[in-house]
Every structure is written in structure tokens, then in C-alpha cells.
VOMARTI-958564 format. One record per residue: residue number from 1; x, y, z negated of N, C-alpha, C in turn. Coordinates in steps of 0.05 Angstrom, whole numbers, plus 5000, padded with zeros to 4 digits. Layout:
% residues N
(NUM,(X,Y,Z),(X,Y,Z),(X,Y,Z))
...
//
This chain:
% residues 354
(1,(6422,8767,1108),(6434,8743,1096),(6447,8750,1069))
(2,(6449,8731,1052),(6458,8735,1025),(6488,8740,1025))
(3,(6496,8754,1003),(6525,8759,1000),(6539,8733,0994))
(4,(6524,8713,0984),(6536,8686,0979),(6546,8674,1005))
(5,(6530,8678,1027),(6539,8667,1053),(6565,8680,1062))
(6,(6567,8706,1058),(6591,8720,1066),(6615,8711,1049))
(7,(6612,8707,1024),(6633,8697,1007),(6642,8669,1016))
(8,(6623,8652,1023),(6630,8626,1032),(6644,8627,1060))
(9,(6635,8646,1076),(6647,8650,1102),(6677,8658,1099))
(10,(6682,8676,1082),(6710,8685,1077),(6727,8662,1067))
(11,(6715,8647,1048),(6730,8624,1037),(6736,8603,1059))
(12,(6716,8598,1077),(6720,8579,1098),(6741,8589,1118))
(13,(6741,8615,1124),(6761,8626,1142),(6789,8622,1131))
(14,(6792,8627,1105),(6818,8623,1093),(6826,8594,1093))
(15,(6807,8576,1089),(6812,8547,1089),(6821,8538,1117))
(16,(6810,8550,1137),(6817,8543,1165),(6845,8553,1172))
(17,(6854,8574,1159),(6881,8584,1165),(6884,8614,1169))
(18,(6861,8628,1168),(6863,8658,1171),(6871,8671,1145))
(19,(6886,8692,1147),(6894,8707,1123),(6875,8729,1115))
(20,(6861,8740,1135),(6842,8761,1130),(6816,8756,1144))
(21,(6794,8763,1131),(6767,8760,1143),(6750,8783,1134))
(22,(6741,8800,1152),(6724,8823,1145),(6702,8826,1167))
(23,(6681,8841,1160),(6658,8843,1177),(6653,8873,1185))
(24,(6645,8877,1210),(6635,8903,1219),(6612,8899,1238))
(25,(6601,8921,1247),(6579,8921,1267),(6591,8926,1294))
(26,(6578,8915,1315),(6588,8920,1342),(6590,8949,1350))
(27,(6573,8966,1338),(6571,8994,1345),(6588,9012,1327))
(28,(6606,9000,1311),(6622,9015,1292),(6647,9028,1303))
(29,(6650,9029,1329),(6674,9040,1341),(6667,9062,1361))
(30,(6653,9082,1352),(6643,9103,1369),(6664,9120,1381))
(31,(6689,9120,1370),(6711,9136,1381),(6724,9124,1405))
(32,(6719,9098,1410),(6733,9084,1431),(6729,9095,1459))
(33,(6705,9102,1467),(6701,9112,1495),(6719,9136,1502))
(34,(6721,9155,1484),(6738,9178,1489),(6767,9171,1491))
(35,(6776,9154,1473),(6804,9146,1473),(6811,9130,1498))
(36,(6794,9111,1506),(6799,9096,1530),(6799,9113,1555))
(37,(6780,9131,1556),(6778,9149,1580),(6803,9166,1582))
(38,(6814,9176,1560),(6838,9192,1560),(6862,9176,1569))
(39,(6864,9151,1559),(6886,9133,1566),(6886,9128,1596))
(40,(6862,9122,1608),(6860,9116,1636),(6865,9141,1653))
(41,(6856,9164,1643),(6859,9189,1658),(6889,9196,1662))
(42,(6905,9187,1643),(6934,9193,1645),(6949,9171,1661))
(43,(6934,9151,1670),(6947,9128,1684),(6966,9113,1666))
(44,(6962,9114,1640),(6980,9100,1622),(6979,9070,1625))
(45,(6958,9060,1638),(6955,9031,1640),(6974,9018,1661))
(46,(6987,9034,1677),(7006,9023,1697),(6992,9005,1716))
(47,(7003,8981,1720),(6991,8961,1738),(6969,8945,1726))
(48,(6962,8950,1702),(6940,8934,1689),(6913,8944,1698))
(49,(6907,8939,1723),(6883,8949,1735),(6858,8939,1722))
(50,(6860,8916,1709),(6836,8905,1695),(6826,8923,1673))
(51,(6843,8941,1663),(6833,8959,1642),(6813,8980,1653))
(52,(6814,8983,1680),(6795,9002,1693),(6768,8988,1697))
(53,(6767,8962,1693),(6742,8947,1698),(6727,8943,1672))
(54,(6701,8941,1675),(6683,8935,1652),(6688,8954,1629))
(55,(6693,8979,1635),(6698,8998,1614),(6674,9003,1596))
(56,(6650,8998,1607),(6626,9001,1590),(6625,8980,1568))
(57,(6637,8956,1573),(6640,8936,1552),(6664,8943,1534))
(58,(6686,8950,1547),(6710,8955,1532),(6707,8979,1513))
(59,(6689,8997,1521),(6684,9021,1504),(6663,9016,1483))
(60,(6646,8997,1488),(6623,8993,1470),(6617,8963,1466))
(61,(6627,8951,1445),(6622,8923,1441),(6593,8915,1439))
(62,(6576,8934,1431),(6547,8929,1429),(6536,8924,1457))
(63,(6548,8935,1477),(6538,8931,1505),(6548,8904,1516))
(64,(6570,8894,1505),(6580,8868,1514),(6560,8846,1508))
(65,(6548,8847,1485),(6528,8827,1477),(6508,8841,1459))
(66,(6486,8852,1470),(6467,8868,1455),(6454,8853,1431))
(67,(6453,8826,1433),(6440,8811,1412),(6457,8808,1387))
(68,(6483,8814,1389),(6501,8810,1367),(6494,8829,1344))
(69,(6493,8819,1320),(6488,8835,1296),(6513,8841,1280))
(70,(6532,8823,1281),(6556,8825,1265),(6580,8817,1281))
(71,(6603,8828,1274),(6629,8820,1285),(6647,8811,1262))
(72,(6654,8786,1262),(6672,8775,1241),(6701,8779,1252))
(73,(6716,8795,1239),(6744,8800,1248),(6763,8784,1231))
(74,(6781,8770,1244),(6800,8753,1230),(6829,8761,1236))
(75,(6846,8758,1216),(6874,8764,1220),(6890,8740,1210))
(76,(6912,8734,1225),(6929,8712,1218),(6958,8720,1221))
(77,(6973,8717,1199),(7001,8726,1199),(7019,8709,1217))
(78,(7038,8723,1230),(7059,8708,1244),(7086,8721,1236))
(79,(7087,8732,1212),(7112,8745,1202),(7136,8726,1206))
(80,(7157,8736,1218),(7180,8718,1223),(7196,8714,1197))
(81,(7209,8691,1197),(7226,8684,1174),(7255,8694,1178))
(82,(7260,8706,1202),(7287,8716,1208),(7284,8746,1216))
(83,(7307,8759,1218),(7307,8787,1226),(7305,8788,1257))
(84,(7282,8798,1267),(7279,8797,1296),(7295,8817,1312))
(85,(7308,8836,1297),(7324,8856,1311),(7354,8848,1312))
(86,(7362,8827,1298),(7390,8819,1297),(7401,8812,1325))
(87,(7383,8801,1342),(7392,8792,1368),(7401,8816,1386))
(88,(7393,8840,1379),(7401,8863,1395),(7431,8869,1393))
(89,(7444,8856,1374),(7473,8859,1372),(7488,8837,1387))
(90,(7473,8820,1401),(7484,8798,1416),(7479,8801,1446))
(91,(7494,8816,1460),(7488,8822,1488),(7489,8798,1507))
(92,(7501,8776,1499),(7501,8752,1516),(7476,8735,1512))
(93,(7459,8744,1494),(7434,8729,1488),(7410,8746,1493))
(94,(7387,8733,1497),(7363,8747,1504),(7345,8751,1479))
(95,(7331,8773,1479),(7312,8779,1457),(7284,8774,1467))
(96,(7270,8755,1453),(7243,8748,1459),(7225,8757,1436))
(97,(7203,8769,1442),(7184,8778,1422),(7177,8755,1403))
(98,(7175,8762,1377),(7170,8741,1357),(7146,8724,1363))
(99,(7124,8736,1372),(7100,8721,1376),(7103,8700,1398))
(100,(7123,8702,1415),(7127,8684,1437),(7149,8664,1433))
(101,(7159,8662,1408),(7182,8644,1403),(7174,8616,1397))
(102,(7148,8610,1400),(7139,8582,1397),(7114,8578,1413))
(103,(7093,8566,1401),(7069,8560,1416),(7052,8584,1421))
(104,(7035,8582,1442),(7018,8604,1450),(6996,8608,1429))
(105,(6996,8632,1417),(6977,8637,1395),(6948,8637,1405))
(106,(6944,8643,1430),(6916,8643,1440),(6902,8616,1434))
(107,(6917,8595,1440),(6905,8568,1437),(6900,8562,1407))
(108,(6919,8569,1390),(6916,8563,1362),(6894,8579,1349))
(109,(6894,8605,1354),(6873,8623,1342),(6846,8616,1352))
(110,(6843,8611,1378),(6817,8606,1389),(6804,8580,1378))
(111,(6820,8560,1374),(6810,8535,1362),(6800,8541,1334))
(112,(6813,8558,1319),(6805,8564,1292),(6779,8581,1292))
(113,(6777,8599,1311),(6753,8615,1314),(6729,8597,1320))
(114,(6733,8578,1338),(6711,8560,1345),(6703,8543,1321))
(115,(6722,8535,1305),(6716,8519,1281),(6700,8536,1261))
(116,(6707,8561,1258),(6692,8578,1240),(6664,8583,1251))
(117,(6662,8587,1277),(6636,8591,1289),(6618,8567,1285))
(118,(6629,8543,1289),(6613,8519,1284),(6603,8517,1255))
(119,(6621,8525,1237),(6613,8525,1209),(6590,8543,1204))
(120,(6591,8567,1216),(6570,8587,1212),(6543,8577,1222))
(121,(6544,8564,1245),(6519,8552,1256),(6508,8531,1238))
(122,(6526,8514,1228),(6517,8493,1209),(6505,8504,1184))
(123,(6515,8527,1175),(6504,8539,1151),(6478,8554,1155))
(124,(6474,8565,1179),(6452,8583,1183),(6430,8572,1202))
(125,(6436,8551,1216),(6416,8539,1233),(6422,8541,1263))
(126,(6410,8524,1278),(6416,8522,1307),(6408,8548,1322))
(127,(6391,8565,1310),(6383,8589,1324),(6405,8610,1325))
(128,(6425,8606,1308),(6448,8624,1307),(6464,8622,1333))
(129,(6471,8645,1344),(6488,8646,1368),(6515,8659,1361))
(130,(6536,8650,1374),(6563,8660,1369),(6578,8662,1395))
(131,(6597,8680,1396),(6617,8682,1417),(6644,8689,1404))
(132,(6665,8675,1413),(6691,8680,1401),(6710,8692,1422))
(133,(6727,8710,1412),(6746,8725,1430),(6773,8727,1417))
(134,(6794,8723,1433),(6821,8728,1424),(6838,8739,1447))
(135,(6837,8765,1450),(6856,8779,1467),(6853,8773,1497))
(136,(6830,8762,1505),(6826,8755,1533),(6800,8765,1544))
(137,(6787,8783,1531),(6761,8794,1541),(6760,8824,1536))
(138,(6741,8838,1548),(6740,8867,1545),(6729,8875,1518))
(139,(6744,8868,1497),(6736,8873,1469),(6757,8891,1456))
(140,(6749,8914,1445),(6769,8931,1431),(6776,8920,1403))
(141,(6792,8900,1403),(6797,8885,1378),(6810,8902,1356))
(142,(6829,8919,1364),(6842,8935,1343),(6823,8956,1330))
(143,(6807,8971,1345),(6788,8988,1333),(6767,8973,1316))
(144,(6759,8950,1326),(6740,8933,1310),(6754,8924,1284))
(145,(6780,8917,1286),(6794,8909,1262),(6796,8931,1241))
(146,(6799,8956,1250),(6799,8978,1232),(6771,8983,1220))
(147,(6751,8981,1237),(6723,8985,1228),(6716,8964,1207))
(148,(6727,8940,1210),(6721,8918,1191),(6738,8920,1166))
(149,(6759,8936,1166),(6776,8939,1143),(6800,8921,1142))
(150,(6807,8908,1165),(6831,8891,1165),(6856,8908,1162))
(151,(6856,8932,1174),(6879,8949,1174),(6872,8975,1189))
(152,(6892,8990,1196),(6887,9015,1211),(6906,9015,1235))
(153,(6898,9030,1256),(6916,9032,1279),(6938,9052,1273))
(154,(6962,9042,1271),(6985,9059,1265),(6992,9078,1288))
(155,(7013,9093,1284),(7021,9112,1305),(7031,9097,1330))
(156,(7038,9072,1327),(7046,9055,1350),(7022,9042,1364))
(157,(6998,9049,1355),(6973,9039,1365),(6966,9011,1357))
(158,(6984,8997,1344),(6978,8970,1334),(6966,8971,1307))
(159,(6953,8950,1299),(6940,8949,1273),(6960,8943,1251))
(160,(6958,8958,1229),(6975,8954,1206),(6958,8947,1182))
(161,(6966,8927,1167),(6951,8918,1144),(6967,8923,1119))
(162,(6953,8931,1098),(6967,8934,1072),(6976,8907,1061))
(163,(6963,8885,1071),(6970,8858,1062),(6990,8844,1080))
(164,(6989,8849,1106),(7004,8834,1125),(7024,8850,1141))
(165,(7025,8876,1136),(7043,8893,1152),(7034,8894,1181))
(166,(7053,8892,1199),(7047,8894,1228),(7046,8867,1242))
(167,(7054,8846,1228),(7057,8820,1241),(7032,8802,1238))
(168,(7011,8807,1253),(6989,8788,1251),(6972,8789,1277))
(169,(6960,8766,1283),(6943,8763,1306),(6914,8770,1298))
(170,(6899,8778,1318),(6871,8785,1314),(6853,8766,1330))
(171,(6830,8760,1319),(6810,8744,1332),(6783,8754,1323))
(172,(6762,8749,1338),(6735,8758,1330),(6714,8737,1336))
(173,(6694,8736,1319),(6670,8720,1324),(6646,8739,1324))
(174,(6634,8742,1347),(6609,8758,1349),(6586,8739,1343))
(175,(6566,8748,1327),(6545,8730,1320),(6518,8745,1317))
(176,(6497,8730,1321),(6470,8742,1317),(6462,8742,1288))
(177,(6478,8731,1270),(6473,8731,1242),(6480,8759,1231))
(178,(6462,8770,1214),(6467,8796,1202),(6482,8792,1176))
(179,(6508,8800,1175),(6525,8797,1152),(6531,8824,1140))
(180,(6535,8825,1114),(6542,8851,1101),(6569,8861,1111))
(181,(6569,8886,1120),(6593,8898,1132),(6612,8907,1110))
(182,(6638,8906,1116),(6658,8917,1098),(6664,8946,1105))
(183,(6677,8960,1086),(6685,8987,1091),(6708,8989,1110))
(184,(6708,9008,1128),(6730,9012,1147),(6755,9020,1132))
(185,(6778,9013,1143),(6804,9021,1132),(6811,9049,1141))
(186,(6826,9063,1125),(6834,9090,1132),(6864,9090,1138))
(187,(6874,9110,1151),(6902,9112,1160),(6920,9116,1135))
(188,(6940,9100,1133),(6960,9102,1111),(6988,9108,1121))
(189,(6990,9118,1146),(7017,9123,1157),(7030,9148,1145))
(190,(7013,9168,1138),(7023,9193,1127),(7041,9206,1148))
(191,(7064,9217,1139),(7083,9231,1156),(7103,9213,1169))
(192,(7102,9187,1163),(7122,9168,1173),(7120,9166,1204))
(193,(7143,9165,1217),(7144,9162,1246),(7165,9141,1254))
(194,(7170,9122,1236),(7191,9102,1241),(7186,9087,1267))
(195,(7160,9080,1272),(7154,9064,1296),(7159,9080,1321))
(196,(7152,9106,1320),(7156,9123,1344),(7186,9127,1350))
(197,(7201,9131,1329),(7230,9136,1333),(7245,9111,1341))
(198,(7233,9087,1335),(7247,9062,1342),(7245,9054,1371))
(199,(7226,9066,1385),(7221,9057,1413),(7244,9064,1431))
(200,(7256,9045,1444),(7280,9050,1461),(7274,9067,1486))
(201,(7249,9066,1495),(7242,9080,1520),(7225,9104,1517))
(202,(7219,9112,1492),(7202,9135,1487),(7174,9131,1499))
(203,(7162,9108,1493),(7136,9101,1505),(7112,9115,1491))
(204,(7117,9130,1470),(7096,9143,1455),(7096,9173,1461))
(205,(7078,9183,1479),(7076,9212,1484),(7070,9228,1460))
(206,(7055,9216,1442),(7047,9228,1416),(7038,9206,1398))
(207,(7037,9211,1371),(7027,9191,1353),(6999,9181,1362))
(208,(6996,9154,1360),(6971,9141,1367),(6966,9141,1397))
(209,(6986,9147,1413),(6984,9145,1442),(7007,9129,1453))
(210,(7001,9112,1473),(7022,9096,1485),(7020,9097,1516))
(211,(7043,9101,1528),(7044,9101,1557),(7056,9074,1565))
(212,(7039,9056,1573),(7048,9029,1579),(7070,9028,1600))
(213,(7070,9047,1617),(7090,9048,1639),(7119,9050,1629))
(214,(7122,9058,1604),(7148,9060,1591),(7152,9039,1569))
(215,(7132,9024,1564),(7133,9004,1542),(7147,8979,1551))
(216,(7167,8970,1536),(7183,8946,1544),(7165,8921,1545))
(217,(7146,8919,1527),(7128,8896,1528),(7113,8895,1555))
(218,(7103,8918,1563),(7090,8919,1589),(7109,8914,1612))
(219,(7132,8926,1612),(7151,8924,1634),(7162,8896,1638))
(220,(7165,8881,1616),(7177,8854,1618),(7155,8833,1621))
(221,(7130,8839,1616),(7109,8819,1618),(7088,8825,1639))
(222,(7077,8849,1639),(7055,8855,1656),(7063,8867,1683))
(223,(7086,8881,1684),(7094,8895,1708),(7105,8876,1729))
(224,(7094,8878,1753),(7103,8862,1776),(7124,8878,1792))
(225,(7142,8864,1804),(7162,8877,1821),(7184,8890,1805))
(226,(7202,8905,1819),(7224,8917,1805),(7216,8938,1785))
(227,(7230,8940,1763),(7226,8960,1742),(7242,8985,1751))
(228,(7232,9008,1745),(7245,9033,1752),(7274,9032,1742))
(229,(7293,9039,1760),(7321,9037,1753),(7329,9054,1729))
(230,(7315,9076,1725),(7322,9093,1702),(7315,9079,1675))
(231,(7296,9061,1676),(7288,9047,1652),(7303,9022,1646))
(232,(7315,9010,1666),(7329,8984,1663),(7350,8985,1641))
(233,(7367,9005,1639),(7387,9004,1618),(7375,9005,1590))
(234,(7351,9016,1587),(7339,9019,1561),(7327,8992,1552))
(235,(7324,8973,1570),(7313,8947,1563),(7333,8931,1545))
(236,(7359,8938,1548),(7379,8924,1532),(7378,8894,1539))
(237,(7376,8877,1519),(7374,8848,1524),(7346,8837,1519))
(238,(7326,8855,1520),(7298,8846,1516),(7287,8834,1541))
(239,(7282,8808,1540),(7274,8794,1565),(7245,8785,1564))
(240,(7232,8788,1542),(7203,8783,1541),(7191,8797,1516))
(241,(7178,8820,1522),(7166,8835,1500),(7186,8851,1485))
(242,(7176,8864,1464),(7193,8881,1447),(7179,8884,1420))
(243,(7194,8882,1399),(7183,8883,1372),(7193,8908,1356))
(244,(7207,8926,1370),(7221,8947,1355),(7202,8964,1339))
(245,(7179,8972,1350),(7161,8990,1335),(7147,8974,1312))
(246,(7142,8949,1316),(7131,8933,1295),(7151,8928,1272))
(247,(7175,8921,1280),(7196,8916,1260),(7203,8940,1243))
(248,(7199,8964,1254),(7207,8988,1240),(7187,8997,1219))
(249,(7163,8985,1219),(7142,8994,1200),(7148,8988,1171))
(250,(7148,9008,1154),(7154,9003,1125),(7134,8985,1111))
(251,(7110,8984,1122),(7089,8967,1110),(7096,8937,1112))
(252,(7116,8930,1128),(7123,8902,1130),(7135,8891,1104))
(253,(7143,8909,1086),(7153,8899,1060),(7132,8884,1045))
(254,(7106,8887,1053),(7084,8873,1040),(7076,8849,1056))
(255,(7089,8844,1079),(7080,8823,1097),(7083,8795,1085))
(256,(7063,8779,1091),(7063,8751,1082),(7074,8734,1104))
(257,(7094,8717,1097),(7106,8700,1118),(7086,8681,1129))
(258,(7088,8676,1155),(7069,8658,1168),(7069,8631,1155))
(259,(7045,8619,1153),(7042,8592,1141),(7039,8571,1163))
(260,(7032,8580,1187),(7029,8562,1210),(7056,8555,1222))
(261,(7063,8529,1220),(7090,8521,1230),(7094,8526,1260))
(262,(7072,8526,1275),(7074,8530,1304),(7080,8559,1311))
(263,(7080,8577,1292),(7088,8605,1296),(7118,8609,1290))
(264,(7130,8590,1275),(7158,8593,1269),(7175,8590,1294))
(265,(7195,8606,1296),(7211,8607,1321),(7225,8580,1327))
(266,(7224,8572,1352),(7240,8550,1361),(7270,8559,1359))
(267,(7287,8541,1351),(7315,8549,1348),(7327,8559,1374))
(268,(7317,8547,1397),(7329,8555,1422),(7316,8580,1434))
(269,(7297,8592,1419),(7285,8617,1429),(7290,8641,1411))
(270,(7303,8636,1388),(7310,8659,1371),(7329,8678,1384))
(271,(7349,8666,1398),(7370,8682,1411),(7381,8665,1434))
(272,(7365,8659,1454),(7374,8641,1476),(7396,8653,1493))
(273,(7414,8636,1503),(7436,8645,1519),(7427,8653,1547))
(274,(7434,8677,1555),(7427,8687,1581),(7439,8669,1603))
(275,(7463,8658,1598),(7477,8642,1618),(7461,8616,1624))
(276,(7446,8606,1604),(7429,8583,1609),(7403,8591,1622))
(277,(7390,8612,1612),(7364,8619,1623),(7365,8627,1652))
(278,(7386,8639,1661),(7388,8649,1688),(7390,8626,1709))
(279,(7396,8602,1699),(7399,8579,1717),(7372,8565,1722))
(280,(7351,8572,1708),(7326,8557,1710),(7313,8562,1737))
(281,(7306,8539,1750),(7289,8541,1774),(7260,8539,1765))
(282,(7242,8539,1783),(7213,8541,1776),(7205,8517,1758))
(283,(7213,8493,1767),(7205,8469,1752),(7218,8469,1724))
(284,(7243,8476,1722),(7257,8477,1697),(7245,8498,1679))
(285,(7238,8521,1690),(7226,8543,1675),(7200,8533,1662))
(286,(7183,8520,1678),(7157,8511,1668),(7160,8490,1646))
(287,(7180,8473,1650),(7185,8452,1629),(7195,8464,1604))
(288,(7215,8482,1606),(7227,8494,1582),(7207,8510,1566))
(289,(7189,8524,1580),(7170,8541,1566),(7142,8529,1565))
(290,(7140,8503,1567),(7114,8489,1565),(7101,8496,1538))
(291,(7076,8504,1539),(7062,8511,1514),(7068,8538,1503))
(292,(7085,8553,1517),(7093,8580,1509),(7079,8601,1525))
(293,(7072,8624,1513),(7060,8646,1529),(7079,8656,1550))
(294,(7105,8652,1548),(7124,8661,1568),(7118,8648,1595))
(295,(7108,8624,1595),(7104,8610,1619),(7086,8625,1639))
(296,(7067,8641,1628),(7048,8654,1646),(7059,8675,1664))
(297,(7083,8687,1657),(7094,8707,1675),(7109,8696,1699))
(298,(7114,8670,1698),(7127,8657,1720),(7157,8660,1720))
(299,(7171,8642,1734),(7200,8641,1735),(7212,8667,1747))
(300,(7201,8678,1768),(7213,8700,1782),(7214,8725,1764))
(301,(7192,8732,1752),(7191,8755,1735),(7210,8752,1711))
(302,(7211,8727,1700),(7228,8721,1677),(7257,8724,1685))
(303,(7265,8713,1707),(7293,8715,1716),(7300,8744,1722))
(304,(7281,8759,1733),(7286,8788,1736),(7294,8801,1710))
(305,(7280,8794,1688),(7286,8805,1662),(7313,8797,1652))
(306,(7319,8771,1656),(7345,8760,1647),(7368,8774,1662))
(307,(7364,8780,1687),(7385,8794,1703),(7389,8822,1693))
(308,(7367,8836,1686),(7370,8863,1675),(7387,8861,1649))
(309,(7381,8841,1633),(7396,8838,1608),(7426,8833,1614))
(310,(7431,8816,1634),(7459,8811,1641),(7472,8837,1651))
(311,(7458,8852,1666),(7469,8877,1676),(7476,8897,1653))
(312,(7461,8894,1632),(7465,8912,1609),(7485,8901,1589))
(313,(7494,8876,1593),(7511,8863,1573),(7540,8873,1573))
(314,(7549,8883,1596),(7577,8890,1598),(7596,8867,1601))
(315,(7585,8843,1603),(7601,8818,1604),(7606,8811,1634))
(316,(7631,8814,1643),(7638,8809,1670),(7635,8780,1678))
(317,(7633,8762,1659),(7630,8733,1665),(7602,8728,1678))
(318,(7584,8747,1674),(7557,8744,1687),(7557,8752,1716))
(319,(7579,8761,1727),(7580,8769,1755),(7574,8745,1773))
(320,(7584,8721,1765),(7580,8697,1782),(7551,8690,1785))
(321,(7536,8686,1763),(7508,8679,1766),(7492,8701,1779))
(322,(7499,8726,1774),(7484,8748,1787),(7489,8748,1817))
(323,(7514,8742,1825),(7521,8741,1853),(7506,8718,1867))
(324,(7503,8695,1854),(7490,8672,1866),(7460,8678,1870))
(325,(7448,8694,1853),(7420,8700,1856),(7414,8723,1876))
(326,(7435,8734,1887),(7431,8754,1908),(7419,8742,1933))
(327,(7419,8715,1934),(7407,8700,1957),(7381,8686,1949))
(328,(7370,8694,1926),(7345,8681,1916),(7322,8686,1936))
(329,(7303,8668,1939),(7281,8672,1957),(7262,8695,1948))
(330,(7262,8702,1923),(7245,8723,1913),(7260,8750,1914))
(331,(7248,8770,1928),(7262,8795,1932),(7265,8811,1906))
(332,(7247,8808,1887),(7250,8822,1862),(7274,8812,1846))
(333,(7277,8785,1847),(7301,8773,1835),(7326,8783,1849))
(334,(7325,8784,1875),(7348,8794,1891),(7355,8822,1882))
(335,(7335,8839,1880),(7340,8867,1872),(7352,8868,1845))
(336,(7342,8852,1826),(7353,8852,1799),(7382,8842,1798))
(337,(7387,8821,1814),(7414,8809,1816),(7434,8830,1827))
(338,(7426,8844,1848),(7444,8864,1860),(7449,8886,1840))
(339,(7429,8894,1825),(7432,8916,1805),(7451,8907,1783))
(340,(7447,8882,1773),(7464,8872,1752),(7493,8869,1762))
(341,(7496,8859,1786),(7523,8856,1797),(7538,8883,1799))
(342,(7523,8903,1809),(7535,8929,1812),(7544,8940,1785))
(343,(7528,8937,1764),(7536,8947,1737),(7559,8931,1726))
(344,(7559,8905,1730),(7580,8889,1719),(7607,8894,1734))
(345,(7606,8899,1760),(7630,8906,1774),(7641,8932,1764))
(346,(7624,8951,1758),(7633,8976,1747),(7648,8972,1721))
(347,(7637,8955,1704),(7651,8949,1679),(7678,8936,1684))
(348,(7678,8917,1703),(7704,8903,1709),(7724,8923,1720))
(349,(7715,8944,1733),(7733,8964,1744),(7739,8986,1724))
(350,(7731,8982,1699),(7737,9002,1678),(7719,9026,1677))
(351,(7696,9024,1691),(7677,9047,1691),(7656,9042,1669))
(352,(7648,9063,1656),(7628,9061,1635),(7600,9057,1647))
(353,(7583,9041,1633),(7556,9037,1642),(7540,9062,1637))
(354,(7521,9068,1655),(7503,9091,1651),(7484,9085,1629))
//
């Protein structure tokens, strides 16, 4: 296909709302199998058993869809307009990851990917085939993003862009159309280790390696049941996800603020009051987080996280709600409530928190 088609594709992607658009081949990520095998061998995936499945696809995008000739990688900024770390100085409030402070990005990005895919079919003919993916299929999106030149995988394993910093979503369009590939991006982290040093739980065994079992994003979102008691104090007031390693990246000084209004934080989710959140029953939780990615973890896991934050707050006023939840029907919530109550009683008795 002509370079003119590629230029028009990039222009259309930007018109649709994407900030970056680059091309690679499905087979351009030959290092992935070794990296994935090493990750799984260390059991770094924790309870995410789905990472052990379909590893032949997860390791090799060309095997996922052999007919695909090109992978169109898209990036969309969600850079916050506020300091996402400021809430850590507010122990009576909860810290929610920036990407989850408004609408679910999966829905927004996928609609844009489908729109771009339809445009490509209209431009190239009905014989063109496409598949779109956004974080919900066995696709190594970050390695593909680096292969396409969107950015490079930093020492925190997330993609970093010279144009967007660390704050951007990824999406991909696999297609049978042969498009001119872009040059892969190279690592620009140098000797910097800001992201590694920022991690509250030491979730990085080494640069470019992550142990999900210690990652706060994993612990507050993916992990079912009680969190290890040794890790709970390190969660601080983080009740859904963690942005510390992203926020610490110096490349964010080049970040472009999000243009999509649905990514801007809801006022009631920038620093929500723990005292309010802990009162939510299942129906109220679903209503309050309607349209939010937070809804998918369910009320019980969310309240567990809120109780850990209360236990870490040092605020004895939280003893009453913690005490009331010691009779909750969910045993994980009960365990979290008992733990929070024990820590808060210690504070009330003049004992320092561990």
C-alpha cells in the first residue's frame, strides 16, 4: 500500500482523537516469549491465572491471527490536570488511580478503534479484514507499542513516550492490509530509577521486572481475598490502583494534557472521603461507580480497600464504621474491618502504628 494511505490513516486517527499512531508487524516482538516465560516462572502473576493461558498468542501476536500483515498501534493521552500524588497527604480520603477517576477508558478507546477500522475498510475495500484490541485480549500491547515507535518500556514496565510521558492508553488495530512499518523506539531511561524508588511496596525485583504480588494496582484490583498483613500498611490510602511509578517519571514534563473530557477526574473521585465510601452497600456502590472501571471489582473488594485505608489513617473516628463492618456478610470485609479496628484502637491507646 502507498505511503499516502498511511499518511491519511495517521491523520484520520488524530481526527478521531488519538494522539499517536504508528505501525509495526505482528512478528516484531521476538523478545516477548522469553520475558513472559520468566515472569510466569517466578509466579509474579499472582492470582492472575489467565496470564498462564494462551501463552502462544500472548507471546506471538502473529499466531493470534496469522493473516494479519500490520498492527496499527494507537496512543491516547489521559494526563491529569491535577497532581495525582497530593491525595497521599490526606489520610481521611482515598487515592484512586487517575485512569479510573471518570469513565471506563475501554469503552471510549474501543469505539475509536472501531471507527478507525471502518475508515480503513472504506479506503481499501471490503476484502480488508480488521480486529481491534484494547487491554482485554492476549495481545502484548506494550511490546507492540515499542516496536511501532510509540514509546519504550520503562524500568516500571509501562510504556513511556517522548511526546506523552507515562500517561496514555494503548489500543491496536490488526489488519490484513500491508502498511509501511515505523522504526521501533529505543530506551531513553538511562540511569534514572525514579519509578523504581517511588514504589511503596518494592514491587520491582529489578529494572524492567515487576512482581505483581507486591504491586498496589494488582493488590487493590486483581487480588481476591485478604491482602497479606505485611503489605497492608504500605497501601496507605490507595483504594484503587496506584500511580506512584507513573507520576515519578521525569518524561512527564513533556506530557500533553488529555483532550477527552471523559478522562478528566470527577470532582468526587479526585480525593473521595473514606467515611462516605465505607457506607456503600452493593446497590449504592454500583450506582455511584456506574460507567467507571471501579465497578468491575465489586463492592466487597472495594470496601476491603477502603478499610485498609482507614486502618492506615490513624483517625480514631473511623473506629465506629470499622466496628460496624465486623458483622458484614463478606468474610474478607470482616477481616479488613477487624484489622482496621485493631490498628485504630492502638492509635487511640497511644501506640504507634506499625
